[in-house]
C-alpha positions as CSV (number, residue, x, y, z in Angstrom):
1,X,66.4,-72.3,-50.8
2,X,64.3,-75.7,-52.1
3,X,62.6,-76.1,-54.9
4,X,59.9,-77.9,-54.8
5,X,58.2,-79.0,-58.1
6,X,55.0,-80.8,-58.4
7,X,53.3,-83.5,-60.8
8,X,50.1,-82.2,-62.8
9,X,47.8,-84.2,-60.0
10,X,48.6,-80.9,-57.9
11,X,46.5,-78.6,-60.9
12,X,43.9,-81.1,-61.2
13,X,40.1,-79.8,-59.5
14,X,40.0,-81.4,-56.0
15,X,43.8,-82.5,-55.7
16,X,43.5,-82.3,-51.9
17,X,41.8,-85.9,-52.4
18,X,44.5,-87.1,-54.2
19,X,43.8,-90.6,-53.3
20,X,41.1,-90.4,-56.0
21,X,43.7,-90.1,-58.4
22,X,45.4,-93.4,-57.9
23,X,45.4,-94.5,-61.8
24,X,47.0,-91.5,-62.7
25,X,49.6,-91.5,-60.0
26,X,52.3,-93.7,-61.9
27,X,51.8,-91.2,-65.0
28,X,52.2,-88.4,-62.8
29,X,55.7,-90.0,-61.8
30,X,56.8,-90.4,-64.7
31,X,56.2,-86.8,-65.8
32,X,58.4,-85.4,-63.8
33,X,62.0,-84.8,-65.5
34,X,65.0,-85.6,-63.2
35,X,67.8,-85.8,-66.1
36,X,69.5,-82.9,-63.6
37,X,70.9,-84.8,-60.6
38,X,73.5,-87.6,-60.4
39,X,71.8,-88.5,-57.2
40,X,67.9,-89.6,-56.6
41,X,66.4,-90.5,-53.5
42,X,62.6,-91.0,-53.6
43,X,61.0,-91.9,-50.6
44,X,57.6,-94.5,-50.8
45,X,54.8,-96.1,-49.7
46,X,53.3,-96.3,-53.3
47,X,54.8,-94.5,-56.6
48,X,57.2,-92.4,-55.7
49,X,60.2,-95.3,-56.5
50,X,58.2,-95.2,-60.4
51,X,60.3,-91.9,-61.4
52,X,62.4,-92.4,-64.7
53,X,65.8,-92.4,-64.2
54,X,69.5,-93.0,-66.7
55,X,71.9,-95.4,-66.9
56,X,74.8,-93.0,-65.4
57,X,72.0,-91.7,-62.1
58,X,72.1,-93.9,-59.1
59,X,68.5,-94.1,-57.3
60,X,68.0,-94.8,-53.7
61,X,64.6,-96.1,-53.0
62,X,64.0,-95.5,-48.9
63,X,61.0,-98.0,-49.1
64,X,58.3,-97.7,-46.5
65,X,56.4,-100.3,-47.9
66,X,55.2,-101.8,-51.4
67,X,51.7,-100.0,-52.0
68,X,49.5,-102.4,-49.2
69,X,46.5,-101.7,-50.7
70,X,47.2,-103.5,-54.1
71,X,49.7,-106.5,-52.7
72,X,48.9,-108.4,-49.3
73,X,46.5,-106.3,-47.7
74,X,44.3,-105.9,-51.0
75,X,41.5,-108.2,-49.3
76,X,41.2,-106.0,-46.3
77,X,41.4,-102.7,-48.1
78,X,38.2,-103.5,-50.1
79,X,36.5,-105.0,-47.2
80,X,37.1,-102.1,-45.1
81,X,35.4,-99.7,-48.2
82,X,32.8,-102.6,-49.2
83,X,34.2,-103.1,-52.1
84,X,34.6,-106.9,-52.1
85,X,31.9,-108.0,-54.7
86,X,30.1,-105.9,-57.2
87,X,30.7,-103.8,-60.5
88,X,33.0,-101.1,-58.4
89,X,35.2,-104.0,-57.1
90,X,35.7,-105.6,-60.4
91,X,37.0,-102.0,-61.6
92,X,38.9,-101.3,-58.8
93,X,40.6,-105.2,-58.7
94,X,41.6,-104.3,-62.4
95,X,43.1,-101.1,-61.5
96,X,45.0,-103.0,-58.8
97,X,45.8,-106.2,-61.1
98,X,47.5,-102.8,-63.9
99,X,49.2,-101.2,-61.2
100,X,50.6,-104.2,-59.7
101,X,52.2,-104.8,-63.3
102,X,53.4,-101.8,-63.1
103,X,55.2,-101.9,-59.5
104,X,56.6,-104.8,-60.5
105,X,57.9,-102.9,-63.7
106,X,59.0,-99.7,-62.3
107,X,60.9,-101.6,-59.1
108,X,63.9,-102.4,-61.9
109,X,65.0,-98.8,-61.5
110,X,65.8,-98.6,-58.5
111,X,69.4,-99.3,-58.0
112,X,69.5,-99.5,-54.1
113,X,66.3,-100.3,-51.7
114,X,66.6,-99.3,-48.4
115,X,64.2,-100.7,-45.9
116,X,62.5,-98.9,-42.6
117,X,62.3,-102.1,-41.1
118,X,63.2,-106.0,-41.1
119,X,59.4,-106.4,-41.4
120,X,59.6,-104.2,-44.8
121,X,62.5,-106.2,-46.1
122,X,60.7,-109.1,-46.2
123,X,57.6,-107.6,-48.1
124,X,60.3,-106.0,-50.5
125,X,61.8,-109.2,-51.0
126,X,58.5,-111.3,-51.6
127,X,57.2,-108.3,-54.1
128,X,60.2,-107.4,-56.1
129,X,62.4,-110.4,-55.4
130,X,64.9,-107.5,-54.3
131,X,67.3,-107.2,-51.2
132,X,67.0,-104.0,-48.9
133,X,69.2,-102.5,-46.8
134,X,67.6,-102.0,-43.2
135,X,67.7,-98.3,-41.6
136,X,64.8,-97.7,-39.0
137,X,63.4,-93.9,-38.9
138,X,64.4,-91.2,-36.3
139,X,62.9,-89.3,-34.0
140,X,63.9,-86.0,-32.5
141,X,64.0,-87.2,-28.9
142,X,64.4,-83.6,-27.1
143,X,61.2,-83.4,-28.1
144,X,59.9,-85.6,-25.7
145,X,60.0,-85.5,-21.9
146,X,58.6,-87.5,-19.1
147,X,57.0,-87.2,-15.7
148,X,57.8,-88.8,-12.3
149,X,54.6,-90.7,-11.7
150,X,51.9,-92.1,-14.3
151,X,48.5,-91.2,-13.8
152,X,45.8,-94.1,-13.9
153,X,44.7,-94.1,-17.8
154,X,45.1,-95.8,-21.0
155,X,46.5,-94.1,-24.1
156,X,46.0,-94.5,-27.6
157,X,46.8,-92.1,-31.1
158,X,46.6,-92.3,-34.0
159,X,44.8,-91.6,-37.7
160,X,41.2,-93.4,-37.4
161,X,41.9,-95.7,-40.4
162,X,40.6,-99.3,-40.7
163,X,43.9,-101.1,-40.6
164,X,45.1,-99.1,-37.6
165,X,42.5,-100.9,-35.5
166,X,41.1,-98.4,-33.0
167,X,37.7,-99.3,-32.6
168,X,38.9,-102.7,-31.4
169,X,40.8,-101.2,-28.7
170,X,38.2,-99.0,-27.6
171,X,35.7,-102.5,-27.6
172,X,38.1,-103.7,-25.7
173,X,38.1,-101.3,-23.1
174,X,34.7,-101.1,-23.1
175,X,34.4,-104.8,-22.1
176,X,37.1,-103.1,-18.7
177,X,34.9,-100.3,-17.2
178,X,37.4,-100.1,-14.2
179,X,40.1,-98.9,-16.3
180,X,40.0,-95.4,-18.2
181,X,41.3,-94.7,-22.0
182,X,41.8,-91.9,-23.7
183,X,41.8,-92.0,-27.8
184,X,43.8,-89.4,-29.5
185,X,43.2,-88.4,-33.2
186,X,40.7,-88.2,-36.1
187,X,39.8,-89.8,-39.6
188,X,36.8,-92.0,-41.1
189,X,36.7,-94.4,-38.2
190,X,35.7,-91.5,-35.8
191,X,32.1,-92.6,-35.7
192,X,32.9,-96.3,-35.3
193,X,34.8,-95.1,-32.5
194,X,32.2,-92.7,-31.0
195,X,29.6,-95.8,-31.2
196,X,31.6,-98.4,-29.6
197,X,33.0,-96.1,-26.7
198,X,31.8,-96.7,-22.9
199,X,31.7,-94.5,-20.0
200,X,35.0,-95.0,-19.6
201,X,36.6,-93.8,-22.5
202,X,37.5,-90.2,-23.5
203,X,37.7,-89.0,-27.4
204,X,39.7,-86.6,-28.0
205,X,39.6,-86.1,-31.9
206,X,42.7,-84.4,-33.3
207,X,45.2,-82.8,-30.7
208,X,48.3,-80.5,-31.8
209,X,51.5,-82.1,-31.2
210,X,52.2,-80.5,-27.7
211,X,49.0,-82.0,-26.6
212,X,49.5,-85.5,-27.3
213,X,53.4,-85.2,-26.2
214,X,51.7,-83.9,-22.8
215,X,48.9,-86.6,-22.4
216,X,51.4,-89.4,-23.9
217,X,54.0,-88.6,-21.0
218,X,51.0,-88.7,-18.4
219,X,49.6,-92.1,-19.7
220,X,50.1,-95.7,-17.7
221,X,50.8,-97.2,-21.4
222,X,50.2,-96.6,-24.7
223,X,47.9,-99.0,-26.7
224,X,48.9,-100.1,-30.3
225,X,46.5,-102.8,-32.3
226,X,47.7,-102.4,-36.0
227,X,50.3,-104.5,-38.4
228,X,52.6,-101.4,-39.0
229,X,55.3,-101.0,-41.2
230,X,57.9,-99.5,-38.9
231,X,55.0,-97.8,-36.4
232,X,57.2,-94.3,-35.0
233,X,54.4,-93.4,-32.1
234,X,55.0,-96.6,-30.1
235,X,59.2,-95.3,-30.5
236,X,57.7,-91.6,-29.5
237,X,56.2,-93.5,-26.7
238,X,58.9,-95.4,-25.1
239,X,60.6,-91.7,-25.6
240,X,58.2,-90.1,-23.0
241,X,58.7,-92.9,-20.4
242,X,55.2,-94.9,-21.3
243,X,55.1,-98.4,-22.0
244,X,53.8,-99.9,-24.7
245,X,50.8,-102.4,-25.1
246,X,50.9,-103.7,-28.7
247,X,50.5,-106.0,-31.5
248,X,53.2,-108.9,-32.0
249,X,53.9,-108.2,-35.4
250,X,55.3,-105.6,-38.0
251,X,57.5,-103.3,-37.2
252,X,56.8,-103.3,-33.3
253,X,58.7,-106.2,-32.9
254,X,61.9,-104.4,-33.8
255,X,60.9,-101.2,-31.6
256,X,59.6,-102.9,-28.1
257,X,61.4,-105.2,-26.1
258,X,59.1,-107.6,-24.1
259,X,59.1,-107.5,-20.3
260,X,61.6,-104.1,-20.5
261,X,59.5,-101.7,-22.5
262,X,56.2,-103.3,-23.2
263,X,53.7,-106.2,-23.5
264,X,52.7,-108.4,-27.0
265,X,48.9,-109.5,-27.7
266,X,49.1,-111.8,-30.7
267,X,46.1,-111.7,-32.0
268,X,43.8,-108.9,-33.4
269,X,40.9,-109.6,-31.1
270,X,39.1,-107.5,-27.9
271,X,40.1,-110.6,-25.0
272,X,43.4,-110.6,-26.3
273,X,43.9,-106.7,-25.6
274,X,42.3,-107.5,-22.6
275,X,44.4,-110.5,-21.8
276,X,47.8,-107.9,-22.4
277,X,46.5,-105.0,-20.4
278,X,46.3,-107.7,-17.1
279,X,49.8,-109.0,-18.1
280,X,50.8,-105.3,-17.8
281,X,49.3,-104.9,-14.9
282,X,51.3,-107.6,-13.2
283,X,54.4,-106.6,-14.8
284,X,54.2,-103.0,-14.3
285,X,56.4,-102.8,-11.8
286,X,59.6,-104.2,-14.7
287,X,59.0,-100.9,-16.6
288,X,61.9,-98.8,-16.0
289,X,61.7,-95.5,-17.4
290,X,65.6,-95.4,-18.0
291,X,65.2,-98.9,-19.9
292,X,62.0,-96.8,-22.0
293,X,64.9,-94.1,-22.7
294,X,67.3,-96.4,-23.2
295,X,65.2,-98.5,-25.4
296,X,63.9,-95.3,-27.9
297,X,67.5,-94.1,-28.5
298,X,68.6,-96.5,-31.1
299,X,65.8,-94.5,-33.2
300,X,67.4,-90.9,-32.6
301,X,67.2,-88.4,-35.8
302,X,70.9,-88.1,-35.5
303,X,71.4,-92.0,-35.8
304,X,69.0,-92.1,-38.7
305,X,70.6,-89.5,-40.0
306,X,74.1,-91.1,-39.7
307,X,73.1,-94.1,-41.4
308,X,71.5,-93.0,-44.3
309,X,74.5,-90.4,-45.1
310,X,76.9,-93.5,-45.1
311,X,74.7,-96.1,-46.9
312,X,74.4,-93.6,-49.5
313,X,78.2,-92.5,-49.9
314,X,78.9,-96.7,-49.8
315,X,76.2,-96.8,-52.6
316,X,77.5,-94.5,-55.1
317,X,81.0,-95.3,-54.2
318,X,80.1,-98.8,-55.7
319,X,78.2,-97.0,-58.4
320,X,81.6,-95.4,-59.7
321,X,83.7,-98.3,-59.2
322,X,81.1,-100.0,-61.8
323,X,81.2,-97.5,-64.1
324,X,85.1,-96.9,-64.4
325,X,85.5,-100.9,-64.4
326,X,82.9,-100.9,-67.2
327,X,84.3,-97.9,-69.0
328,X,88.2,-99.4,-68.7
């Protein structure tokens, strides 16, 4: 049976809006008691790696990214909230500065870093000056299926948050009235998406997983404009036999093979997306489902579990060897 323990933030008012408690999160993480464990594995995109561990414990952090909004994406984050200037903006910048100090300091408590992509390994080194072993995330391939022939529409699916750039994709397809786009997802950018959508764009909002997968299998191609740490959804699209049209930065460079499983565009602009769609259509015959499924198989859940287990065992063996040498 799983033993789930939560921090004091769980008991605060409006805890479902946990992002409002960002300044308290370091303290919340440090308040958790891990003394009874020899091995600690944290899964962190923010503060989880900030737990306190002792010299006889092995702490392995599977890092999805250093906190984007306090490091290299700070200005983009503040701009999306309209907080580049003013008193509130100044306060947030001060909070972020203190959190950067905390983030760097607690990175020293991690014994081994695992990155979810080579892109994030580089970001970890840039931020913490620490090397990271890369293990790509995995998906359950059995949960996806293919169809014998595609339908004449494109698909994008994501949380509608600023860095996903869904309004940009909608804008691009609004400029291509002869091409149909289906948008699945919900979030803060929903109003922007609906305002930018022309008649050739269908906005479905949130949909359950089975609808997403069924729609993904029928789509002509999947369109993705985010600079992602890894990006699970483009892999899911390929597992559905659907090629990917994506921004050539971040994790997509490791999951999409140009000319075989998808097409890249190199600028986050409407015109770049339009050109990429044209390039895709000119070579659509090259994207064989067998190649797509073969590429997706590189990111299976079984492979992830095997690689993670092997690396954890290697780290534990290394620590046992070091402890034996230091005590002799």
